MDTraj code that builds the backbone (N, CA, C; nanometers):
import mdtraj as md
import numpy as np

residues = "MET SER GLU TYR PHE PRO ASN LYS TRP GLU LEU PHE ALA SER ALA PRO ASP ASP MET PHE GLN GLU HIS THR PHE GLN GLU VAL MET GLU TRP LYS VAL MET GLY TRP GLU LEU PRO ARG ASP ILE CYS CYS ILE ILE ARG ALA LYS ASN THR ASP THR GLY LYS VAL ARG GLU TYR THR TYR ARG LYS GLN ASP ALA ALA GLU LYS ARG LEU MET ARG LEU MET ASP ASN PRO ASP LEU GLU ILE ALA VAL VAL ASN HIS ASP ALA VAL HIS HIS ILE TYR GLN GLY GLU GLU SER".split()
xyz = np.array([
    [-2.1188, -0.9622, 2.3388],
    [-2.1191, -0.8579, 2.2380],
    [-2.1384, -0.7238, 2.3060],
    [-2.0564, -0.6277, 2.2706],
    [-2.0642, -0.4946, 2.3294],
    [-2.1816, -0.4173, 2.2713],
    [-2.2556, -0.3498, 2.3568],
    [-2.3673, -0.2704, 2.3071],
    [-2.3179, -0.1445, 2.2364],
    [-2.1945, -0.1034, 2.2628],
    [-2.1403, 0.0171, 2.2014],
    [-2.0756, -0.0106, 2.0653],
    [-2.0061, -0.1220, 2.0530],
    [-1.9366, -0.1562, 1.9302],
    [-1.9687, -0.2994, 1.8896],
    [-2.0888, -0.3236, 1.8403],
    [-2.1229, -0.4616, 1.8030],
    [-2.0413, -0.5079, 1.6824],
    [-2.0062, -0.6335, 1.6833],
    [-1.9301, -0.6923, 1.5734],
    [-2.0298, -0.7368, 1.4662],
    [-2.0244, -0.6722, 1.3511],
    [-2.1218, -0.7004, 1.2446],
    [-2.0552, -0.7641, 1.1227],
    [-1.9527, -0.8436, 1.1453],
    [-1.8796, -0.9023, 1.0322],
    [-1.9700, -0.9919, 0.9483],
    [-2.0646, -1.0602, 1.0128],
    [-2.1540, -1.1501, 0.9382],
    [-2.2385, -1.0723, 0.8367],
    [-2.2782, -0.9509, 0.8743],
    [-2.3555, -0.8652, 0.7848],
    [-2.2748, -0.8318, 0.6592],
    [-2.1472, -0.7971, 0.6772],
    [-2.0612, -0.7640, 0.5633],
    [-2.0240, -0.8883, 0.4835],
    [-1.9985, -0.9984, 0.5510],
    [-1.9594, -1.1214, 0.4825],
    [-2.0721, -1.1755, 0.3955],
    [-2.1961, -1.1541, 0.4374],
    [-2.3089, -1.2073, 0.3606],
    [-2.3597, -1.1098, 0.2541],
    [-2.3047, -0.9899, 0.2509],
    [-2.3492, -0.8900, 0.1524],
    [-2.3025, -0.9301, 0.0125],
    [-2.3828, -0.9024, -0.0908],
    [-2.3418, -0.9354, -0.2274],
    [-2.2242, -0.8484, -0.2724],
    [-2.1420, -0.9043, -0.3614],
    [-2.0225, -0.8346, -0.4084],
    [-2.0520, -0.6987, -0.4702],
    [-2.1661, -0.6855, -0.5353],
    [-2.1952, -0.5596, -0.6054],
    [-2.2245, -0.4430, -0.5096],
    [-2.2311, -0.4707, -0.3802],
    [-2.2485, -0.3631, -0.2824],
    [-2.1164, -0.2926, -0.2520],
    [-2.0062, -0.3512, -0.2943],
    [-1.8745, -0.2961, -0.2638],
    [-1.8077, -0.2460, -0.3907],
    [-1.7500, -0.1274, -0.3817],
    [-1.6793, -0.0701, -0.4955],
    [-1.5408, -0.1329, -0.5055],
    [-1.5032, -0.1757, -0.6252],
    [-1.3702, -0.2329, -0.6458],
    [-1.2672, -0.1208, -0.6558],
    [-1.1476, -0.1489, -0.6061],
    [-1.0382, -0.0520, -0.6119],
    [-0.9169, -0.1183, -0.6738],
    [-0.8410, -0.0397, -0.7472],
    [-0.7168, -0.0907, -0.8038],
    [-0.6103, -0.0929, -0.6940],
    [-0.5057, -0.1678, -0.7202],
    [-0.3931, -0.1723, -0.6273],
    [-0.3377, -0.0319, -0.6053],
    [-0.3230, 0.0442, -0.7123],
    [-0.2678, 0.1797, -0.7039],
    [-0.3551, 0.2703, -0.6165],
    [-0.4868, 0.2580, -0.6296],
    [-0.5775, 0.3391, -0.5468],
    [-0.5590, 0.3075, -0.3981],
    [-0.5486, 0.1800, -0.3668],
    [-0.5317, 0.1395, -0.2271],
    [-0.3963, 0.1881, -0.1746],
    [-0.2920, 0.1761, -0.2545],
    [-0.1598, 0.2234, -0.2126],
    [-0.1613, 0.3734, -0.1844],
    [-0.2211, 0.4504, -0.2730],
    [-0.2251, 0.5951, -0.2538],
    [-0.3110, 0.6335, -0.1339],
    [-0.4202, 0.5628, -0.1134],
    [-0.5136, 0.5967, -0.0065],
    [-0.4608, 0.5543, 0.1300],
    [-0.4188, 0.4276, 0.1437],
    [-0.3820, 0.3745, 0.2740],
    [-0.2327, 0.3856, 0.3063],
    [-0.1477, 0.3629, 0.2082],
    [-0.0044, 0.3639, 0.2361],
    [0.0520, 0.5053, 0.2265],
    [0.0217, 0.5748, 0.1189],
    [0.0771, 0.7080, 0.1003],
    [-0.0068, 0.8154, 0.1698],
    [-0.1195, 0.7781, 0.2250],
    [-0.2066, 0.8748, 0.2898],
    [-0.1992, 0.8704, 0.4413],
    [-0.0879, 0.8205, 0.4962],
    [-0.0770, 0.8118, 0.6406],
    [-0.0684, 0.9520, 0.6999],
    [-0.1045, 0.9615, 0.8263],
    [-0.0981, 1.0891, 0.8962],
    [-0.0703, 1.0616, 1.0428],
    [0.0366, 1.1194, 1.0935],
    [0.0709, 1.1048, 1.2346],
    [0.0181, 1.2257, 1.3117],
    [-0.0176, 1.2072, 1.4376],
    [-0.0538, 1.3232, 1.5198],
    [0.0651, 1.4199, 1.5286],
    [0.0384, 1.5468, 1.5449],
    [0.1450, 1.6483, 1.5472],
    [0.2487, 1.6236, 1.6554],
    [0.2061, 1.5687, 1.7684],
    [0.3004, 1.5507, 1.8789],
    [0.3854, 1.4245, 1.8657],
    [0.3668, 1.3474, 1.7608],
    [0.4459, 1.2260, 1.7374],
    [0.5504, 1.2553, 1.6299],
    [0.6758, 1.2268, 1.6621],
    [0.7861, 1.2462, 1.5670],
    [0.7918, 1.1320, 1.4675],
    [0.7870, 1.0093, 1.5180],
    [0.7915, 0.8933, 1.4298],
    [0.7475, 0.7679, 1.5033],
    [0.7205, 0.6663, 1.4232],
    [0.6877, 0.5332, 1.4749],
    [0.7857, 0.4363, 1.4114],
    [0.8437, 0.3517, 1.4936],
    [0.9371, 0.2493, 1.4467],
    [0.8747, 0.1138, 1.4752],
    [0.8682, 0.0292, 1.3732],
    [0.8165, -0.1066, 1.3897],
    [0.9274, -0.2034, 1.3511],
    [0.9600, -0.2946, 1.4416],
    [1.0671, -0.3913, 1.4188],
    [1.0097, -0.5328, 1.4249],
    [1.0296, -0.6079, 1.3169],
    [0.9828, -0.7464, 1.3112],
    [1.1030, -0.8392, 1.3118],
    [1.1041, -0.9339, 1.4057],
    [1.2091, -1.0340, 1.4097],
    [1.1772, -1.1387, 1.3038],
    [1.2641, -1.1526, 1.2051],
    [1.2378, -1.2438, 1.0939],
    [1.2482, -1.3902, 1.1348],
    [1.3108, -1.4197, 1.2488],
    [1.3186, -1.5580, 1.2974],
    [1.1919, -1.5986, 1.3724],
    [1.1461, -1.5121, 1.4608],
    [1.0333, -1.5458, 1.5471],
    [0.8999, -1.4914, 1.4972],
    [0.9047, -1.3887, 1.4124],
    [0.7819, -1.3245, 1.3648],
    [0.7266, -1.2226, 1.4636],
    [0.7917, -1.2064, 1.5789],
    [0.7457, -1.1124, 1.6805],
    [0.7675, -0.9688, 1.6330],
    [0.6675, -0.8838, 1.6564],
    [0.6743, -0.7440, 1.6143],
    [0.6697, -0.6549, 1.7379],
    [0.7599, -0.5565, 1.7413],
    [0.7607, -0.4560, 1.8481],
    [0.7438, -0.3204, 1.7817],
    [0.6670, -0.2347, 1.8450],
    [0.6444, -0.1015, 1.7898],
    [0.6820, 0.0026, 1.8937],
    [0.7492, 0.1081, 1.8469],
    [0.7956, 0.2148, 1.9342],
    [0.7462, 0.3479, 1.8771],
    [0.6899, 0.4313, 1.9628],
    [0.6408, 0.5620, 1.9215],
    [0.7213, 0.6686, 1.9943],
    [0.7668, 0.7691, 1.9178],
    [0.8525, 0.8720, 1.9752],
    [0.8018, 1.0117, 1.9481],
    [0.8227, 1.0967, 2.0478],
    [0.7910, 1.2384, 2.0339],
    [0.9160, 1.3191, 2.0008],
    [1.0325, 1.2646, 2.0328],
    [1.1582, 1.3373, 2.0112],
    [1.2481, 1.2625, 1.9137],
    [1.3037, 1.3367, 1.8191],
    [1.3869, 1.2805, 1.7126],
    [1.5104, 1.2086, 1.7672],
    [1.5775, 1.2689, 1.8645],
    [1.7019, 1.2080, 1.9141],
    [1.6770, 1.0730, 1.9810],
    [1.5676, 1.0610, 2.0540],
    [1.5350, 0.9329, 2.1176],
    [1.5047, 0.8267, 2.0114],
    [1.4345, 0.8666, 1.9061],
    [1.4030, 0.7730, 1.7966],
    [1.5299, 0.7276, 1.7260],
    [1.6217, 0.8204, 1.7025],
    [1.7478, 0.7850, 1.6361],
    [1.8295, 0.6874, 1.7201],
    [1.8319, 0.7080, 1.8502],
    [1.9055, 0.6158, 1.9385],
    [1.8452, 0.4753, 1.9326],
    [1.7125, 0.4669, 1.9364],
    [1.6462, 0.3360, 1.9287],
    [1.6762, 0.2695, 1.7955],
    [1.6684, 0.3468, 1.6876],
    [1.6935, 0.2916, 1.5550],
    [1.8351, 0.2370, 1.5441],
    [1.9326, 0.3062, 1.5978],
    [2.0714, 0.2590, 1.5933],
    [2.0866, 0.1279, 1.6700],
    [2.0194, 0.1157, 1.7843],
    [2.0248, -0.0099, 1.8614],
    [1.9567, -0.1230, 1.7850],
    [1.8422, -0.0936, 1.7239],
    [1.7704, -0.1968, 1.6487],
    [1.8517, -0.2443, 1.5286],
    [1.9226, -0.1543, 1.4654],
    [1.9999, -0.1909, 1.3457],
    [2.1198, -0.2792, 1.3789],
    [2.1540, -0.2900, 1.5058],
    [2.2607, -0.3825, 1.5466],
    [2.2178, -0.5278, 1.5336],
    [2.0881, -0.5527, 1.5255],
    [2.0353, -0.6891, 1.5152],
    [2.0037, -0.7196, 1.3685],
    [2.0809, -0.8073, 1.3034],
    [2.0580, -0.8360, 1.1616],
    [1.9312, -0.9172, 1.1346],
    [1.8667, -0.9676, 1.2407],
    [1.7441, -1.0462, 1.2240],
    [1.6185, -0.9597, 1.2204],
    [1.6340, -0.8285, 1.2252],
    [1.5186, -0.7402, 1.2286],
    [1.4887, -0.6776, 1.0936],
    [1.3617, -0.6725, 1.0627],
    [1.3106, -0.5980, 0.9486],
    [1.2437, -0.4748, 1.0103],
    [1.2884, -0.3551, 0.9721],
    [1.2486, -0.2333, 1.0414],
    [1.1735, -0.1400, 0.9465],
    [1.0642, -0.0846, 0.9957],
    [0.9913, 0.0189, 0.9222],
    [0.9877, 0.1435, 1.0100],
    [1.0179, 0.2579, 0.9487],
    [1.0163, 0.3853, 1.0196],
    [0.9218, 0.4783, 0.9445],
    [0.8264, 0.5348, 1.0163],
    [0.7305, 0.6277, 0.9568],
    [0.7440, 0.7615, 1.0288],
    [0.7669, 0.8669, 0.9514],
    [0.7630, 1.0013, 1.0084],
    [0.6627, 1.0834, 0.9288],
    [0.6614, 1.2125, 0.9471],
    [0.5624, 1.2964, 0.8797],
    [0.5851, 1.3061, 0.7295],
    [0.7055, 1.2728, 0.6842],
    [0.7395, 1.2914, 0.5433],
    [0.7495, 1.1631, 0.4615],
    [0.7824, 1.0520, 0.5254],
    [0.8117, 0.9319, 0.4467],
    [0.7931, 0.8040, 0.5282],
    [0.7896, 0.6932, 0.4549],
    [0.7913, 0.5595, 0.5131],
    [0.9216, 0.4953, 0.4680],
    [1.0021, 0.4490, 0.5619],
    [1.1311, 0.3879, 0.5302],
    [1.1273, 0.2411, 0.5709],
    [1.1838, 0.1561, 0.4875],
    [1.1893, 0.0131, 0.5157],
    [1.3356, -0.0283, 0.5161],
    [1.3779, -0.0920, 0.6255],
    [1.5172, -0.1347, 0.6404],
    [1.5168, -0.2852, 0.6649],
    [1.5816, -0.3590, 0.5756],
    [1.5955, -0.5030, 0.5939],
    [1.7418, -0.5377, 0.5758],
    [1.8014, -0.5930, 0.6797],
    [1.9453, -0.6186, 0.6789],
    [1.9805, -0.7631, 0.6506],
    [1.8798, -0.8495, 0.6461],
    [1.9047, -0.9916, 0.6246],
    [1.9469, -1.0212, 0.4821],
    [1.9709, -1.1473, 0.4555],
    [2.0110, -1.1899, 0.3221],
    [1.8922, -1.1841, 0.2282],
    [1.9126, -1.1317, 0.1106],
    [1.8073, -1.1287, 0.0080],
    [1.7936, -1.2675, -0.0505],
    [1.6706, -1.3088, -0.0783],
    [1.6505, -1.4413, -0.1363],
    [1.6232, -1.4315, -0.2848],
])
top = md.Topology()
chain = top.add_chain()
for i, resn in enumerate(residues, 1):
    res = top.add_residue(resn, chain, resSeq=i)
    for name in ("N", "CA", "C"):
        top.add_atom(name, md.element.get_by_symbol(name[0]), res)
traj = md.Trajectory(xyz[None], top)
């Protein structure tokens, strides 16, 4: 156990439910999903998940043109589920067959 960052999961797991404030789905979406913030020097983050293997690769870019080139290469693979996050939006690209 690290003296700087001790793992206290047992403390939280054993705490009574009334110690935690309940949140609606909408509150969590607005807080965690819509409240993202990238550092100023980062243009975007691309996350690609292979739907066959489950393997996830993440790419971080400072320059728009480099990110666009990577995205075009990733989109050539129909087995990838791609998420792109920039300062303005979260984009989800799935090219596989819908079930």
